[in-house]
Residue frames as a rotation matrix with the C-alpha (Angstrom) as fourth column:
MET 1
0.920 -0.270 0.283 -3.43
-0.297 -0.013 0.955 -1.82
-0.254 -0.963 -0.093 -21.08
ASN 2
0.270 -0.907 -0.323 0.29
-0.699 0.046 -0.713 -1.99
0.662 0.418 -0.622 -21.12
ASN 3
0.685 -0.072 -0.725 2.35
0.274 0.947 0.164 -4.74
0.675 -0.311 0.669 -19.54
GLU 4
-0.231 -0.804 0.548 4.19
-0.320 -0.469 -0.823 -2.67
0.919 -0.366 -0.149 -16.90
ILE 5
0.630 0.287 -0.722 4.76
0.571 0.459 0.681 -3.85
0.526 -0.841 0.125 -13.36
ALA 6
-0.088 -0.637 0.766 6.13
-0.307 -0.714 -0.629 -1.75
0.948 -0.291 -0.133 -10.49
VAL 7
0.054 0.035 -0.998 7.03
0.903 0.425 0.063 -2.15
0.427 -0.904 -0.009 -6.85
ILE 8
0.092 0.047 0.995 6.05
-0.132 -0.990 0.059 0.85
0.987 -0.136 -0.085 -4.72
GLN 9
-0.588 -0.308 -0.748 6.76
0.707 0.253 -0.660 1.67
0.392 -0.917 0.069 -1.09
THR 10
-0.249 0.531 0.810 4.16
-0.412 -0.815 0.407 3.29
0.876 -0.232 0.422 1.17
GLY 11
0.622 0.563 0.544 3.34
-0.684 0.052 0.728 3.02
0.382 -0.825 0.418 4.84
GLY 12
-0.063 -0.761 0.645 6.53
-0.909 0.310 0.278 1.08
-0.412 -0.569 -0.711 5.52
LYS 13
0.169 0.188 0.968 5.43
0.113 0.971 -0.209 -1.73
-0.979 0.145 0.142 3.18
GLN 14
-0.726 -0.417 -0.546 6.13
-0.511 -0.203 0.835 -2.67
-0.459 0.886 -0.065 -0.39
TYR 15
0.253 0.897 0.363 3.45
-0.116 0.401 -0.909 -3.54
-0.960 0.188 0.206 -2.96
LEU 16
-0.851 -0.394 0.346 3.75
0.247 0.282 0.927 -5.19
-0.463 0.875 -0.143 -6.39
VAL 17
0.101 0.927 -0.362 1.28
0.001 -0.363 -0.932 -3.36
-0.995 0.094 -0.037 -8.65
LYS 18
-0.819 -0.206 0.535 0.21
0.542 0.025 0.840 -3.23
-0.186 0.978 0.092 -12.29
GLN 19
-0.870 0.490 -0.061 -2.23
-0.483 -0.818 0.312 -1.02
0.103 0.300 0.948 -14.15
GLY 20
-0.106 0.943 -0.317 -5.84
-0.479 0.231 0.847 -1.71
0.871 0.241 0.428 -13.10
ASP 21
-0.475 -0.121 -0.872 -4.99
0.562 0.720 -0.407 -3.34
0.677 -0.683 -0.274 -9.74
LYS 22
0.426 0.589 0.687 -7.05
-0.379 -0.574 0.726 -2.53
0.822 -0.570 -0.021 -6.68
ILE 23
-0.274 -0.572 -0.773 -5.13
0.557 0.561 -0.612 -2.73
0.784 -0.599 0.165 -3.40
LYS 24
0.894 0.447 -0.020 -5.61
0.233 -0.427 0.874 -1.77
0.382 -0.786 -0.485 0.25
ILE 25
-0.227 -0.970 0.091 -2.86
0.443 -0.186 -0.877 0.33
0.868 -0.158 0.471 1.76
GLU 26
-0.310 0.039 -0.950 -2.42
0.935 -0.166 -0.312 1.87
-0.170 -0.985 0.015 5.20
LYS 27
0.679 0.734 0.008 -4.36
0.730 -0.673 -0.124 5.07
-0.086 0.090 -0.992 5.68
ILE 28
-0.634 -0.772 -0.037 -2.64
0.754 -0.629 0.191 8.15
-0.171 0.093 0.981 4.30
LYS 29
-0.213 0.562 -0.799 -4.02
0.056 -0.810 -0.584 11.64
-0.975 -0.170 0.141 3.93
ALA 30
-0.984 -0.005 0.179 -6.11
0.178 0.023 0.984 11.52
-0.009 1.000 -0.022 0.78
VAL 31
-0.426 0.883 -0.197 -9.49
-0.720 -0.462 -0.518 12.70
-0.549 -0.079 0.832 -0.41
LYS 32
-0.138 0.461 0.877 -12.07
0.318 0.859 -0.402 10.15
-0.938 0.223 -0.265 -1.61
ASN 33
0.723 0.320 0.612 -12.11
0.633 0.048 -0.773 10.01
-0.276 0.946 -0.168 -5.44
GLY 34
0.735 -0.565 -0.374 -8.90
-0.559 -0.818 0.137 12.03
-0.383 0.109 -0.917 -5.32
ASP 35
0.791 -0.533 -0.301 -5.63
0.021 0.515 -0.857 11.17
0.612 0.671 0.419 -7.02
ILE 36
0.733 -0.658 0.171 -2.41
-0.227 0.000 0.974 10.02
-0.641 -0.753 -0.150 -5.39
VAL 37
0.684 -0.626 -0.374 1.07
-0.379 0.133 -0.916 9.89
0.623 0.768 -0.146 -6.92
PHE 38
0.866 -0.476 0.153 3.58
0.133 0.513 0.848 7.43
-0.482 -0.714 0.508 -5.49
ASP 39
0.721 -0.655 -0.226 7.12
-0.579 -0.390 -0.716 8.52
0.381 0.647 -0.660 -6.24
LYS 40
-0.113 -0.729 0.675 8.87
-0.871 0.400 0.285 5.91
-0.478 -0.556 -0.680 -4.10
VAL 41
0.879 0.354 -0.319 9.14
-0.475 0.703 -0.529 3.33
0.037 0.617 0.786 -6.86
LEU 42
0.274 -0.801 0.532 11.67
-0.500 0.354 0.790 0.56
-0.821 -0.483 -0.303 -6.21
LEU 43
-0.705 -0.439 0.558 11.37
0.170 0.658 0.733 -1.40
-0.689 0.611 -0.389 -9.45
VAL 44
0.256 0.767 -0.589 9.78
-0.661 -0.306 -0.686 -0.96
-0.706 0.564 0.428 -12.88
VAL 45
-0.613 -0.344 0.711 9.41
0.223 0.788 0.574 -3.78
-0.758 0.511 -0.406 -15.42
ASN 46
0.297 0.670 -0.681 8.27
-0.618 -0.409 -0.671 -2.92
-0.728 0.620 0.293 -18.93
GLY 47
0.892 0.031 -0.451 8.47
-0.374 0.611 -0.698 -6.04
0.254 0.791 0.557 -21.12
GLU 48
0.540 -0.783 -0.309 12.18
0.681 0.622 -0.385 -6.87
0.493 -0.002 0.870 -21.34
ASN 49
-0.180 -0.596 0.782 13.26
-0.025 -0.792 -0.610 -3.50
0.983 -0.130 0.128 -19.85
ILE 50
0.554 0.269 -0.788 13.91
0.742 0.269 0.614 -3.79
0.377 -0.925 -0.051 -16.08
ARG 51
-0.061 -0.555 0.830 14.84
-0.140 -0.819 -0.557 -0.74
0.988 -0.150 -0.028 -14.03
ILE 52
0.370 0.059 -0.927 15.96
0.838 0.409 0.361 -1.27
0.400 -0.911 0.102 -10.41
GLY 53
0.710 -0.011 0.704 16.29
-0.134 -0.984 0.120 1.72
0.691 -0.180 -0.700 -8.11
THR 54
-0.130 -0.777 -0.615 19.08
0.779 0.304 -0.549 2.56
0.613 -0.551 0.566 -5.68
PRO 55
-0.812 0.429 0.397 16.90
0.113 0.782 -0.613 2.85
-0.573 -0.453 -0.683 -3.59
PHE 56
0.251 0.966 -0.062 14.26
0.177 -0.108 -0.978 4.47
-0.952 0.234 -0.198 -5.86
VAL 57
-0.155 -0.203 0.967 13.95
0.972 0.145 0.186 4.63
-0.178 0.968 0.175 -9.65
GLU 58
-0.671 -0.150 -0.726 14.54
0.166 -0.985 0.050 8.20
-0.723 -0.087 0.686 -10.81
GLY 59
-0.796 0.377 -0.473 11.64
-0.601 -0.583 0.547 9.78
-0.069 0.720 0.691 -12.63
ALA 60
-0.720 0.554 -0.418 9.30
0.282 0.784 0.553 6.83
0.634 0.280 -0.721 -12.07
LYS 61
-0.725 0.592 0.350 5.79
-0.667 -0.481 -0.568 7.51
-0.168 -0.646 0.745 -10.72
VAL 62
-0.782 0.614 -0.109 2.69
0.565 0.772 0.291 5.46
0.263 0.166 -0.950 -10.06
GLU 63
-0.756 0.598 0.268 -0.64
-0.602 -0.795 0.076 7.26
0.259 -0.104 0.960 -10.31
ALA 64
-0.771 0.527 -0.358 -3.63
0.588 0.804 -0.083 5.96
0.245 -0.275 -0.930 -8.38
LYS 65
-0.388 0.733 0.558 -7.18
-0.441 -0.680 0.586 6.98
0.809 -0.019 0.588 -7.46
VAL 66
-0.946 0.098 0.308 -8.73
-0.266 0.304 -0.915 6.58
-0.184 -0.948 -0.261 -4.01
GLU 67
-0.535 0.787 -0.307 -11.86
0.023 0.377 0.926 4.43
0.845 0.488 -0.220 -4.16
GLU 68
0.632 0.775 -0.014 -12.83
0.022 0.000 1.000 4.06
0.775 -0.632 -0.017 -0.50
GLU 69
-0.497 -0.665 0.557 -11.71
-0.632 -0.162 -0.758 4.48
0.595 -0.729 -0.340 3.06
GLY 70
0.575 0.756 -0.314 -12.42
-0.317 0.559 0.766 1.90
0.755 -0.341 0.561 5.73
ARG 71
-0.048 -0.543 0.838 -11.35
-0.993 0.120 0.021 -0.14
-0.112 -0.831 -0.545 8.69
ALA 72
-0.483 -0.273 -0.832 -10.18
-0.486 0.874 -0.005 -3.73
0.728 0.402 -0.555 8.61
LYS 73
0.501 0.645 -0.577 -11.62
0.105 0.617 0.780 -6.57
0.859 -0.452 0.242 10.67
LYS 74
0.652 -0.191 0.734 -11.00
-0.730 -0.419 0.540 -6.40
0.204 -0.888 -0.413 14.40
VAL 75
-0.006 -0.738 -0.675 -7.82
0.065 0.674 -0.736 -8.02
0.998 -0.048 0.044 15.74
ILE 76
0.931 0.352 0.099 -7.98
-0.104 -0.006 0.995 -9.12
0.351 -0.936 0.031 19.37
ILE 77
-0.166 -0.980 0.107 -4.90
-0.308 -0.051 -0.950 -8.46
0.937 -0.191 -0.293 21.50
LEU 78
0.877 0.472 -0.087 -4.81
-0.122 0.394 0.911 -10.63
0.464 -0.789 0.403 24.61
LYS 79
-0.251 -0.946 0.205 -2.15
-0.511 -0.051 -0.858 -10.35
0.822 -0.320 -0.471 27.32
TYR 80
0.854 0.514 -0.076 -1.96
-0.249 0.533 0.809 -12.89
0.456 -0.672 0.583 30.12
LYS 81
-0.369 -0.921 0.127 0.50
-0.617 0.141 -0.774 -13.60
0.695 -0.363 -0.620 32.90
PRO 82
0.245 0.500 -0.831 -0.14
0.218 0.806 0.550 -16.74
0.945 -0.316 0.089 34.93
LYS 83
0.005 -0.157 -0.988 -0.42
0.932 0.359 -0.052 -16.75
0.363 -0.920 0.148 38.74
THR 84
-0.866 -0.379 -0.327 -0.72
0.479 -0.818 -0.319 -12.94
-0.147 -0.432 0.890 38.98
ARG 85
0.055 0.995 -0.089 -4.35
0.778 -0.099 -0.621 -12.35
-0.626 -0.034 -0.779 37.92
TYR 86
-0.371 -0.256 -0.893 -3.18
-0.301 -0.876 0.377 -10.22
-0.879 0.408 0.248 35.03
ARG 87
-0.280 0.341 0.897 -5.39
0.879 0.467 0.098 -10.32
-0.386 0.816 -0.430 31.92
VAL 88
-0.316 0.195 -0.928 -5.83
-0.291 -0.951 -0.101 -7.54
-0.903 0.239 0.358 29.36
LYS 89
-0.214 0.337 0.917 -8.09
0.866 0.500 0.019 -7.87
-0.452 0.798 -0.399 26.31
ARG 90
-0.172 0.101 -0.980 -8.07
-0.252 -0.966 -0.056 -5.18
-0.952 0.237 0.192 23.64
GLY 91
0.375 0.293 0.880 -9.21
0.773 0.425 -0.471 -4.88
-0.512 0.856 -0.067 20.07
HIS 92
-0.346 -0.535 -0.771 -7.82
-0.112 -0.792 0.600 -2.94
-0.931 0.294 0.214 17.13
ARG 93
0.572 0.486 0.661 -9.18
0.639 0.240 -0.730 -2.07
-0.513 0.841 -0.173 13.71
GLN 94
-0.484 -0.861 -0.157 -6.56
0.499 -0.419 0.758 -0.80
-0.719 0.288 0.632 11.27
ARG 95
0.501 0.593 -0.631 -7.62
-0.172 -0.646 -0.744 2.07
-0.848 0.481 -0.222 8.99
TYR 96
-0.479 -0.618 0.624 -6.97
0.552 0.340 0.761 1.66
-0.682 0.709 0.178 5.25
ILE 97
0.125 0.531 -0.838 -7.71
-0.658 -0.588 -0.471 3.20
-0.743 0.610 0.275 1.92
LYS 98
0.169 0.011 0.986 -8.51
0.573 0.812 -0.108 1.18
-0.802 0.583 0.131 -1.19
ILE 99
-0.021 -0.286 -0.958 -6.82
-0.555 -0.794 0.249 2.50
-0.832 0.537 -0.142 -4.34
LYS 100
0.770 0.188 0.609 -6.95
0.403 0.597 -0.694 1.69
-0.494 0.780 0.384 -8.03
ILE 101
-0.270 -0.945 -0.185 -3.71
0.265 -0.258 0.929 1.93
-0.926 0.202 0.320 -9.99
LEU 102
0.733 0.593 -0.332 -4.29
-0.069 -0.421 -0.904 4.14
-0.676 0.686 -0.268 -13.04
ASP 103
0.888 -0.456 -0.063 -0.86
-0.111 -0.078 -0.991 4.46
0.446 0.887 -0.120 -14.66
ILE 104
0.571 -0.814 -0.105 2.79
0.484 0.231 0.844 3.56
-0.663 -0.533 0.526 -14.22
LYS 105
0.956 -0.292 0.035 5.19
-0.166 -0.634 -0.756 6.12
0.243 0.716 -0.654 -15.61
SER 106
0.520 -0.854 -0.021 8.81
0.653 0.382 0.654 5.19
-0.550 -0.354 0.757 -15.97
């Protein structure tokens, strides 16, 4: 394993990743056990060599493999207005995919 670290952007969020990491990201179109390539890399650190993108690092890619798809725990949304008999209770389960980072190419 090399000592590379990268910051990738996906689903409107940024993730600090290194080779071998397993992370949950927002659901994107991918096939289970399929490969994904993230080309929106904001930062790559390889030992003493640091590359910062403006906004993305040119030629940098992070390769990952989809391990599972799922839904997160339920979040309850409760709206309430006093004195008007207004109450709304809803639940939401966010879809995600769990990926394993295979390689960081800078």
